[in-house]
Each structure stands twice: as C-alpha cells, then as structure tokens.
DONU-278840 format. One line per field, with one value per residue (C-alpha): residue number from 1; x, y, z. Coordinates in pm, 1 decimal, padded with zeros to 6 digits, always signed. Layout:
nr: NUM  ... .
c1: X  ... .
c2: Y  ... .
c3: Z  ... .
***
This chain:
nr: 1  2  3  4  5  6  7  8  9  10  11  12  13  14  15  16  17  18  19  20  21  22  23  24  25  26  27  28  29  30  31  32  33  34  35  36  37  38  39  40  41  42  43  44  45  46  47  48  49  50  51  52  53  54  55  56  57  58  59  60  61  62  63  64  65  66  67  68  69  70  71  72  73  74  75  76  77  78  79  80  81  82  83  84  85  86  87  88  89  90  91  92  93  94  95  96  97  98  99  100  101  102  103  104  105  106  107  108  109  110  111  112  113  114  115  116  117  118  119  120  121  122  123  124  125  126  127  128  129  130  131  132  133  134  135  136  137  138  139  140  141  142  143  144  145  146  147  148  149  150  151  152  153  154  155  156  157  158  159  160  161  162  163  164  165  166  167  168  169  170  171  172  173  174  175  176  177  178  179  180  181  182  183  184  185  186  187  188  189  190  191  192  193  194  195  196  197  198  199  200  201  202  203  204  205  206  207  208  209  210  211  212  213  214  215  216  217  218  219  220  221  222  223  224  225  226  227  228  229  230  231  232  233  234  235  236  237  238  239  240  241  242  243  244  245  246  247  248  249  250  251  252  253  254  255  256  257  258  259  260  261  262  263  264  265  266  267  268  269  270  271  272  273  274  275  276  277  278  279  280  281  282  283  284  285  286  287  288  289  290  291  292  293  294  295  296  297  298  299  300  301  302  303  304  305  306  307  308  309  310  311  312  313  314  315  316  317  318  319  320  321  322  323  324  325  326  327  328  329  330  331  332  333  334  335  336  337  338  339  340  341  342  343  344  345  346  347  348  349  350  351  352  353  354  355  356  357  358  359  360  361  362  363  364  365  366  367  368  369  370  371  372  373  374  375  376  377  378  379  380  381  382  383  384  385  386  387  388  389  390  391  392  393  394  395  396  397  398  399  400  401  402  403  404  405  406  407  408  409  410  411  412  413  414  415  416  417  418  419  420  421  422  423  424  425  426  427  428  429  430  431  432 .
c1: -09950.2  -09883.9  -09612.3  -09666.3  -09489.0  -09289.0  -09194.6  -09075.2  -08855.1  -08731.0  -08615.4  -08464.3  -08253.1  -08108.3  -07994.6  -07710.9  -07524.4  -07415.1  -07248.8  -07156.7  -07106.6  -07043.3  -07162.4  -07468.7  -07536.5  -07744.5  -07991.6  -08002.6  -08105.7  -08407.6  -08491.8  -08524.8  -08728.1  -08951.7  -08993.0  -08740.7  -08992.3  -08688.4  -08734.4  -09102.4  -09001.4  -08743.0  -08461.3  -08200.1  -07919.9  -07750.6  -07401.7  -07129.6  -07005.3  -07246.2  -07545.6  -07658.4  -07991.5  -08054.8  -08041.1  -08205.1  -08534.8  -08502.7  -08534.1  -08833.7  -08990.4  -08945.4  -09061.3  -09408.7  -09396.3  -09435.9  -09692.4  -09505.6  -09538.5  -09238.3  -09052.3  -08749.1  -08526.5  -08271.0  -08123.4  -08064.9  -08348.2  -08404.2  -08673.9  -08880.0  -08788.7  -09071.7  -08841.0  -08639.6  -08953.6  -09159.0  -09384.1  -09508.1  -09430.5  -09577.6  -09396.5  -09465.1  -09767.8  -09708.6  -09889.1  -09703.1  -09378.8  -09537.3  -09625.3  -09296.8  -09084.1  -09283.4  -09238.2  -08882.8  -08802.0  -08971.1  -08743.1  -08420.0  -08449.1  -08215.3  -07864.3  -07524.1  -07608.6  -07858.1  -07910.2  -07756.9  -08005.1  -07896.0  -07970.3  -08304.7  -08459.4  -08309.7  -08496.2  -08814.2  -08808.9  -08750.3  -09042.3  -09269.2  -09178.1  -09261.3  -09595.2  -09725.1  -09637.6  -09468.1  -09334.0  -08979.7  -08765.0  -08473.2  -08225.2  -07987.0  -07689.7  -07598.6  -07242.8  -07005.4  -07124.5  -06976.5  -07071.8  -07385.5  -07674.6  -07866.0  -07652.6  -07887.2  -08075.6  -08021.6  -08079.6  -08176.4  -07922.6  -07646.4  -07538.6  -07191.2  -07221.8  -06883.5  -06603.8  -06422.5  -06240.3  -06471.5  -06545.3  -06177.2  -06131.8  -06420.7  -06389.8  -06004.9  -05740.2  -05705.3  -05965.8  -05872.6  -06008.3  -06259.4  -06384.9  -06388.1  -06592.6  -06882.9  -06825.5  -06949.6  -07296.0  -07186.5  -07360.4  -07283.1  -07457.7  -07604.3  -07538.8  -07333.6  -07329.6  -07070.2  -06984.7  -06679.0  -06398.2  -06071.9  -05801.3  -05787.5  -06152.4  -06250.6  -05987.7  -06100.6  -06489.7  -06347.4  -06195.8  -06486.8  -06718.3  -06514.8  -06492.6  -06867.0  -06929.4  -07130.1  -07136.8  -07032.9  -07113.6  -06949.5  -07074.2  -06889.7  -06783.4  -07112.5  -07367.7  -07328.2  -07534.6  -07526.0  -07620.9  -07795.4  -07817.4  -08215.4  -08124.6  -08235.0  -07976.9  -07958.4  -07918.4  -07715.0  -07716.8  -07662.2  -07991.4  -08165.0  -08110.5  -08356.4  -08327.8  -08528.4  -08512.8  -08529.2  -08465.6  -08582.8  -08259.2  -08027.2  -07632.1  -07472.0  -07414.0  -07776.0  -07729.9  -07489.7  -07704.2  -07987.2  -07737.1  -07676.2  -08113.9  -08157.7  -07901.0  -08031.5  -08362.6  -08181.9  -08067.6  -08396.2  -08542.2  -08307.1  -08446.4  -08793.0  -08948.3  -09104.4  -09010.8  -09137.7  -08971.2  -09274.8  -09255.5  -08909.7  -08927.6  -09176.5  -09021.1  -08739.2  -08896.6  -09111.5  -08811.5  -08763.7  -08457.8  -08505.7  -08195.2  -07991.0  -07967.7  -08314.3  -08445.6  -08658.0  -08751.5  -08659.0  -08651.4  -08384.9  -08286.1  -08210.7  -08061.7  -08028.3  -07761.2  -07601.9  -07284.0  -07190.2  -06828.5  -06561.6  -06685.3  -07022.7  -06859.0  -06680.6  -06985.5  -07181.3  -06870.7  -06875.4  -07272.6  -07178.9  -06934.5  -07121.4  -07481.4  -07483.2  -07315.7  -07017.1  -07074.8  -07427.6  -07381.9  -07406.8  -07312.6  -07461.2  -07235.3  -07212.7  -06973.7  -06990.2  -06640.8  -06545.9  -06550.6  -06224.5  -06349.6  -06069.0  -06116.4  -06513.0  -06449.4  -06185.5  -06442.4  -06730.7  -06599.8  -06432.8  -06775.7  -06997.4  -06928.0  -07005.1  -07033.2  -07211.4  -07105.2  -07375.2  -07356.2  -07627.3  -07817.3  -07586.8  -07277.5  -07102.5  -07111.8  -06747.1  -06756.4  -06794.9  -06523.2  -06322.5  -06461.2  -06449.0  -06055.1  -06033.2  -06303.5  -06106.5  -05819.1  -06031.3  -06307.8  -06241.3  -06644.8  -06723.6  -06958.6  -07083.8  -07462.2  -07436.6  -07823.5  -07926.7  -08325.3  -08158.9  -07893.4  -08136.0  -08394.1  -08165.6  -07958.0  -08259.3  -08439.5  -08121.8  -08038.8  -08177.8  -08417.0  -08129.1  -07892.0  -07875.4  -07826.0  -07686.8  -07722.8  -07453.2  -07212.7  -07448.1  -07764.9  -07795.5  -07811.5  -07988.5  -08284.6  -08298.7  -08289.8  -08577.8  -08862.5  -08717.6  -08745.0  -09115.4  -09212.0  -09066.5  -09234.5  -09545.5  -09525.0  -09246.8  -09294.8  -09254.1  -08946.0  -08949.6 .
c2: -18311.8  -18473.2  -18750.9  -19089.5  -19293.9  -19495.9  -19187.9  -19009.6  -19277.4  -19340.8  -18948.1  -18961.3  -19255.0  -19097.3  -18821.1  -19101.1  -19034.2  -18685.7  -18891.8  -18785.1  -18384.2  -18356.1  -17995.5  -17784.0  -17546.7  -17692.9  -17879.0  -17473.3  -17348.1  -17604.9  -17579.0  -17219.8  -17242.7  -17472.4  -17264.1  -17403.7  -17715.1  -17843.8  -17546.6  -17640.0  -17974.3  -18044.3  -18288.8  -18514.2  -18596.4  -18927.0  -18998.3  -19269.0  -19571.7  -19852.0  -19857.9  -19528.3  -19664.8  -19878.4  -19592.6  -19371.9  -19630.4  -19685.0  -19335.7  -19253.4  -19558.8  -19431.9  -19070.2  -19266.1  -19472.5  -19168.0  -18971.3  -18783.1  -18781.5  -18878.4  -18897.4  -19141.5  -19044.2  -19342.7  -19440.8  -19658.6  -19862.1  -20263.2  -20293.5  -19979.8  -19629.5  -19513.5  -19697.0  -19385.6  -19174.0  -19296.2  -19099.4  -19311.9  -19660.0  -19602.2  -19567.0  -19238.3  -19344.2  -19322.9  -19034.3  -18834.7  -18927.9  -18778.0  -18466.1  -18434.2  -18488.9  -18251.1  -17966.6  -18043.2  -18051.8  -17695.2  -17571.0  -17704.7  -17566.7  -17299.2  -17262.1  -17386.0  -17772.9  -18032.6  -18195.1  -18572.5  -18854.4  -18791.8  -18443.9  -18471.4  -18743.1  -18552.9  -18230.5  -18404.2  -18589.6  -18263.4  -18129.4  -18412.7  -18389.4  -18039.3  -18071.7  -18370.5  -18154.3  -18413.8  -18301.3  -18460.1  -18609.9  -18851.0  -18761.9  -18996.4  -18935.6  -19051.6  -19031.9  -18839.7  -18536.5  -18200.7  -18194.2  -18456.4  -18329.1  -18372.3  -18151.8  -17838.1  -17923.9  -17747.9  -18067.1  -18051.7  -18363.2  -18463.8  -18855.2  -18996.4  -19386.8  -19510.5  -19446.8  -19687.3  -19650.5  -19573.4  -19401.2  -19293.0  -19110.9  -18860.4  -18879.1  -18916.2  -19189.2  -19192.4  -19245.4  -18876.6  -18750.0  -18941.7  -18839.7  -18486.4  -18524.2  -18704.9  -18471.2  -18179.1  -18262.2  -18107.6  -17781.1  -17489.2  -17559.2  -17873.4  -18175.4  -18485.9  -18860.2  -19086.8  -19463.1  -19424.4  -19579.3  -19471.5  -19232.4  -19005.7  -19025.3  -18912.6  -18626.7  -18519.5  -18532.9  -18360.7  -18044.4  -18009.0  -18020.6  -17781.1  -17480.1  -17537.2  -17559.6  -17854.5  -18112.1  -18441.0  -18761.9  -19117.7  -19414.9  -19648.9  -19323.7  -19095.2  -19392.8  -19808.8  -20094.7  -20453.6  -20758.0  -20961.5  -21379.9  -21370.2  -21207.6  -20848.9  -20535.0  -20320.9  -19916.9  -19707.5  -19324.8  -19002.2  -18942.3  -19299.1  -19638.6  -19858.0  -20282.4  -20545.5  -20343.9  -20595.9  -20536.8  -20762.5  -20687.0  -21001.4  -20914.1  -20745.6  -20457.5  -20397.6  -20319.6  -20089.4  -19891.7  -19902.9  -19694.4  -19455.0  -19370.8  -19423.9  -19180.1  -18953.0  -19010.8  -18863.6  -18564.7  -18480.2  -18502.7  -18239.9  -18018.0  -18099.4  -18333.0  -18591.5  -18919.2  -19170.7  -19484.0  -19667.4  -19513.4  -19565.0  -19908.5  -19983.5  -19812.9  -20016.1  -20339.5  -20235.0  -20107.6  -20274.6  -20247.9  -20473.0  -20660.8  -20633.1  -20998.9  -21040.4  -21383.6  -21443.0  -21825.6  -22080.1  -22394.5  -22388.0  -22041.7  -21796.7  -21426.2  -21145.4  -20907.2  -20595.0  -20647.7  -20392.5  -20265.0  -20448.6  -20331.3  -20512.9  -20802.0  -20815.7  -20785.7  -21060.3  -21298.5  -21273.6  -21331.6  -21652.0  -21777.2  -21765.8  -21887.9  -22088.5  -22422.7  -22380.8  -22727.6  -22653.8  -22274.4  -22153.4  -21769.0  -21608.0  -21273.8  -21029.3  -20725.7  -20368.9  -20270.5  -19994.6  -20210.4  -20419.3  -20762.7  -20964.7  -20882.9  -20883.5  -21254.0  -21333.7  -21245.5  -21458.6  -21730.5  -21941.7  -21960.3  -22178.7  -22441.8  -22352.7  -22023.8  -21911.6  -21559.6  -21385.6  -20993.7  -20749.7  -20559.6  -20248.4  -20096.8  -20073.3  -20457.3  -20682.0  -20933.9  -21292.1  -21439.4  -21181.2  -21283.0  -21650.7  -21627.5  -21465.4  -21700.0  -21957.4  -21881.2  -21905.6  -22205.3  -22495.7  -22508.5  -22208.4  -22176.8  -21880.3  -21808.6  -21443.3  -21358.1  -21272.9  -21452.6  -21740.6  -21778.9  -21745.7  -21950.7  -22240.5  -22260.8  -22287.3  -22488.4  -22736.2  -22706.6  -22920.5  -22818.7  -22820.6  -22560.0  -22177.2  -21946.4  -21601.7  -21328.9  -21084.4  -20823.6  -20566.6  -20398.8  -20393.9  -20824.4  -20791.7  -20549.0  -20814.3  -21145.6  -21005.0  -21014.2  -21365.8  -21485.9  -21339.6  -21598.0  -21861.7  -21809.4  -21624.8  -21309.1  -21108.8  -20834.6  -20489.2  -20400.0  -20066.8 .
c3: -29981.2  -29644.7  -29674.6  -29568.5  -29290.0  -29559.5  -29770.2  -29430.5  -29338.0  -29654.8  -29689.2  -29347.7  -29385.7  -29735.4  -29491.0  -29381.6  -29702.4  -29532.7  -29243.0  -28916.9  -28847.8  -28495.3  -28388.4  -28261.8  -28505.6  -28742.7  -28468.9  -28292.5  -28609.2  -28694.0  -28303.2  -28320.7  -28619.3  -28425.7  -28150.4  -27916.8  -27802.7  -27575.2  -27346.2  -27278.6  -27049.9  -26773.7  -26929.0  -26819.9  -27020.1  -27004.1  -27194.0  -27168.7  -27324.7  -27211.7  -27010.7  -27117.7  -27265.0  -26971.2  -26697.5  -26933.5  -26953.9  -26595.5  -26489.4  -26752.1  -26610.8  -26235.8  -26366.5  -26515.3  -26198.5  -26026.1  -26195.5  -26461.9  -26841.9  -26932.7  -27266.8  -27362.9  -27676.9  -27726.3  -28036.8  -28230.6  -28264.3  -28309.4  -28530.8  -28591.7  -28636.0  -28365.5  -28046.5  -28072.1  -27907.1  -27616.0  -27409.8  -27105.9  -27243.5  -27600.2  -27910.3  -28096.4  -28336.0  -28730.5  -28799.9  -28526.9  -28724.0  -29016.8  -28844.8  -28639.7  -28980.1  -29171.4  -28904.9  -28881.4  -29292.5  -29310.8  -28999.0  -29184.4  -29509.6  -29601.2  -29390.9  -29461.8  -29536.1  -29515.4  -29124.4  -29092.4  -28996.2  -28604.1  -28607.2  -28794.1  -28573.4  -28269.7  -28354.5  -28441.2  -28084.1  -27905.8  -28137.3  -28011.4  -27693.2  -27671.0  -27891.0  -27621.9  -27343.4  -27111.6  -26800.6  -26810.9  -27135.8  -27055.7  -27363.2  -27454.0  -27627.6  -27958.2  -28004.7  -27715.6  -27559.2  -27626.1  -27997.9  -28011.1  -28139.8  -27816.9  -27635.5  -27722.3  -27420.6  -27037.6  -26816.0  -26486.8  -26438.2  -26608.5  -26621.5  -26752.7  -26756.0  -26792.7  -27048.6  -27247.0  -27611.1  -27894.1  -28200.6  -28184.5  -28500.4  -28377.0  -27991.2  -27915.6  -27889.6  -27525.7  -27227.4  -27126.3  -27447.7  -27437.5  -27122.3  -27215.6  -27495.1  -27297.2  -26990.0  -27254.3  -27145.6  -26802.8  -26766.7  -26529.6  -26168.7  -26262.8  -26092.0  -26265.2  -26159.1  -26297.7  -26268.5  -26485.2  -26280.0  -26456.2  -26299.5  -26580.2  -26650.7  -26347.6  -26338.1  -26660.2  -26516.2  -26205.1  -26392.2  -26628.6  -26338.9  -26098.9  -26406.1  -26399.9  -26052.6  -26149.9  -25804.1  -25950.4  -25761.3  -25836.6  -25813.6  -25550.8  -25336.2  -25313.9  -25351.6  -25419.1  -25474.8  -25361.9  -25493.3  -25249.5  -25234.0  -25284.6  -25690.4  -25540.4  -25442.4  -25210.3  -25271.2  -25030.0  -25146.7  -25038.8  -24875.6  -24868.3  -24891.0  -25052.9  -24960.4  -25163.5  -25529.6  -25829.8  -26173.3  -26471.3  -26625.9  -26630.8  -26601.0  -26274.1  -26466.6  -26478.6  -26102.3  -26171.4  -26411.7  -26206.6  -25924.3  -26161.6  -26188.8  -25839.2  -25714.1  -26017.6  -25807.6  -25509.6  -25679.0  -25847.7  -25466.2  -25396.2  -25629.1  -25496.5  -25722.8  -25420.5  -25578.9  -25334.2  -25267.9  -25357.6  -25746.7  -25738.1  -25671.6  -25886.4  -26145.9  -26136.2  -26111.8  -26453.4  -26683.6  -26968.9  -27238.7  -27533.7  -27680.6  -27395.2  -27218.1  -27360.0  -27312.5  -27591.3  -27580.3  -27352.8  -27524.4  -27660.3  -27462.8  -27652.0  -27561.5  -27773.7  -27674.8  -27882.6  -27716.5  -27986.4  -27818.0  -27637.2  -27262.2  -27341.4  -27528.4  -27204.9  -26982.9  -27214.8  -27174.4  -26784.7  -26790.8  -27043.7  -26804.0  -26521.0  -26648.8  -26948.8  -27019.1  -27247.0  -27397.8  -27493.8  -27575.1  -27960.9  -28046.5  -28379.7  -28423.1  -28681.4  -28589.5  -28772.5  -28913.4  -28646.9  -28373.8  -28239.9  -28392.5  -28255.8  -27935.0  -27926.7  -28068.8  -27794.5  -27527.4  -27635.6  -27837.4  -27512.6  -27391.0  -27654.2  -27841.6  -28147.6  -28362.9  -28673.1  -28830.4  -29033.2  -29125.6  -29066.7  -29341.9  -29310.3  -29510.6  -29183.8  -29135.9  -29141.6  -29412.7  -29256.0  -29433.4  -29242.5  -28907.2  -29005.9  -29029.8  -28688.0  -28513.8  -28572.8  -28405.8  -28109.0  -28181.0  -28446.5  -28480.3  -28669.5  -28948.3  -29179.6  -29264.3  -29387.8  -29402.0  -29017.5  -29046.2  -29208.9  -28972.2  -28672.8  -28796.0  -28913.0  -28581.5  -28352.2  -28548.9  -28528.6  -28153.2  -27856.3  -27582.7  -27337.5  -27554.3  -27521.8  -27822.2  -27766.9  -28043.7  -28040.6  -28163.7  -28320.2  -28216.6  -28595.4  -28580.5  -28301.8  -28469.4  -28739.4  -28541.2  -28350.0  -28602.0  -28715.8  -28367.5  -28367.7  -28663.6  -28465.0  -28159.3  -28220.6  -28082.9  -27837.7  -27614.5  -27782.4  -27851.7  -27694.5 .
***
C-alpha cells in the first residue's frame, strides 16, 4: 500500500527524535542499496557558515540558463518540505516525495541504527536527482562538511563560502577547527573556491587542499567583484571579466555570493562545460532565494530575512542601517536556543524604533521572556506576541504605509511568517 504524502512527512519528521549524528556510513549504506544514484550526475558541493544557499541557487540558475537539467538540494525549507529538492526551478512533486520516501525507507532497513531526518532527506534527494536524470546537481551541506551526510558525493567543484563560529558542540570551538570540518568537503584534485577571510581559516583550508592536491582559489586574491554606482556589479576573474551584472537579491553580501558562483563557472569552463557569458548573466539575474532580505510587501515595507546566526544578523543590521529609517522600523524576531541571542539582538535592535519578540513552533526556540529581558537592555519599546502568525498580522495591520517591518532571527520564524503574509498580500512568489 502506497503511503500518502502527509504520512511520509510525519514519519520523516519523527526521525528528528534521533537528533544529529555526524558520519557518512549510514547514508552510504542507504545509497548503496539504491544503486548509488549519486554517481549518475555531476555535482557541485557548497559548504560554509552563510551564503551557501544563495551560492547554490545561483549556480543552479546559471546551469539551467545554459540548457542543463540542474538539480538543487538545500536546507532547511521555509514552508514546505518540497522546497529542498528542485529541478530546473520546479520543486519536487508530492507523488515524487512519496516515491523517493518509499525507496529510501526500503533501502534504510537493517544496519545498526535508524537514519536521522537529514540523512533520510539527503538520500531522497540523491535518489530523486538520479531518477530524473539531472545533468548537474548543486548540493548544499547541512552542517559542517567532513561528516555531513551530503559528503558522500564526488563533486566536480567544491565551494566554501565563509566561516564563523557556529554549532560549536559539533564543529569545534575555534575558527580553525570549524574550517577543518568545512574543509572536509575538499576532494583529491578537485578545485575549491572560498570566500573565507580569516588567516586561521585560510591556513587550514590551504593545508587540506595541498594534502589533497586540490587547487585552491580565494575571493579577493584570485577573483573579485566591485559594485557600481548604478546598482550593477563587475566581476574580475581568473579567465574572464563580466561587467553590468545584476542580481535581484539585495545586500552587498549577495554580490560576494554571486562572485563565488561566477568563479565556480570559470572552474567548470576550464573543465570544458562551455557556460557562455550570456547564460551566466541571465542565470545571475534570474536567481531567487526567498527569506533572505526578501521584500514581500511594499506599503508597509515588509522584509523577511532569516538572519539565523551572528554573521547573518550583522549583515542584516548593516543593510538596515543603510536602507531603512530607524525611527520607522519595527523588528519581529525569534531566535533558536543554540544561537548567541544577546549578540544577535545587539546587532539589530539599535536599527529600529520598536521590536516584537515571537517564538517559532519548534522545540529549539528560545522562550520569548528570555529574549524580552535581553532586548530591553538595547531598546525600551519591546513587546511579546508568542505566535508568529499573530505577531506578523497584528504588526502589519498597525503599521503606517511609510513604515518598515523586518522579520528575522530564524528561518523557522520566516517560514511561519510567509504564509501569514500570503493571507495579507493575496499571494507571494513560490518559496523557492
């Protein structure tokens, strides 16, 4: 009997009780039983603290514009599980979710333990891409890299966006240790690109790359970008220069993310892929990545940005300082319990006149009262509306047409806010 879509997801989400288990053996075992579908397509592997999803989606967009059948695997999803697996801009269908789920469930039987949620989802994505005969798949890591379930692939290119302190209980307590974990995606003789800037991180990545004879290319040294006054940007690479490029993703950091994707195209062209300047330009311009400085309403202005860790919060704070009037800005924020919430609040609260503390429907969310106590150290006008949907709807309805509302602090919060805003706006673009 074929399971229903809802039943499949219920069973998958139940796997979260097994928590996070870093290691590759379970995923490899499942894929072996599936006939190793990850060997049926070429892959690009993207790791890093921030920006890896934007880079991955940009590369998939460029490959699609160049005429390739391109898969994209990212996490987490904002609204629907299907967002995690995309081919040529289209999310996996509900029936395909069921088919992939049933295939992986059969392949996962036996062994020393049950797969975790992420291991199961990763195996589903690789099975799906193999089944649908993609030419390329751009695969984003979940956490770290070396022991991340996605590290079973043998990519044509590895990208490590940047590195900051995160997930210390799993990845280490220093930039160097975390760089070592993320550098675990580097494969023998496979080129690797990085936007990491810290000396300690670069030293580790250089050492790993040298041991594996993998050519390493650094943003700012081997390739760079420059923003132009008209809002476009120019790319100066190893083999090419492109001017007048534009990305719909706001924020200066998105230009840096695009630079890593463009350098990736150069590496692929060195391997004979033949990505044209026209396809690259169009792919960058058509890239969409919801929930990251995404404008979903204009009067009042409503912006969704996950800003789910300190580096992302600082980038959001920089954007708010340069683009929003602090006297007319309201922040709706909820944070997860493994994040440095005091520093995140300090990065964002000075950029607004008022804040609303909320809480996503996940066991990892920080109690709003804890956030409220900390927030009041930075901003007097703070209130609590625990339910995300209620917080968004009430704040938008109370706002004047000239005000700005920023929803941030967690992709879980953004994921709950988006449907609420759909109700208000009538419709929003797809969440992928």
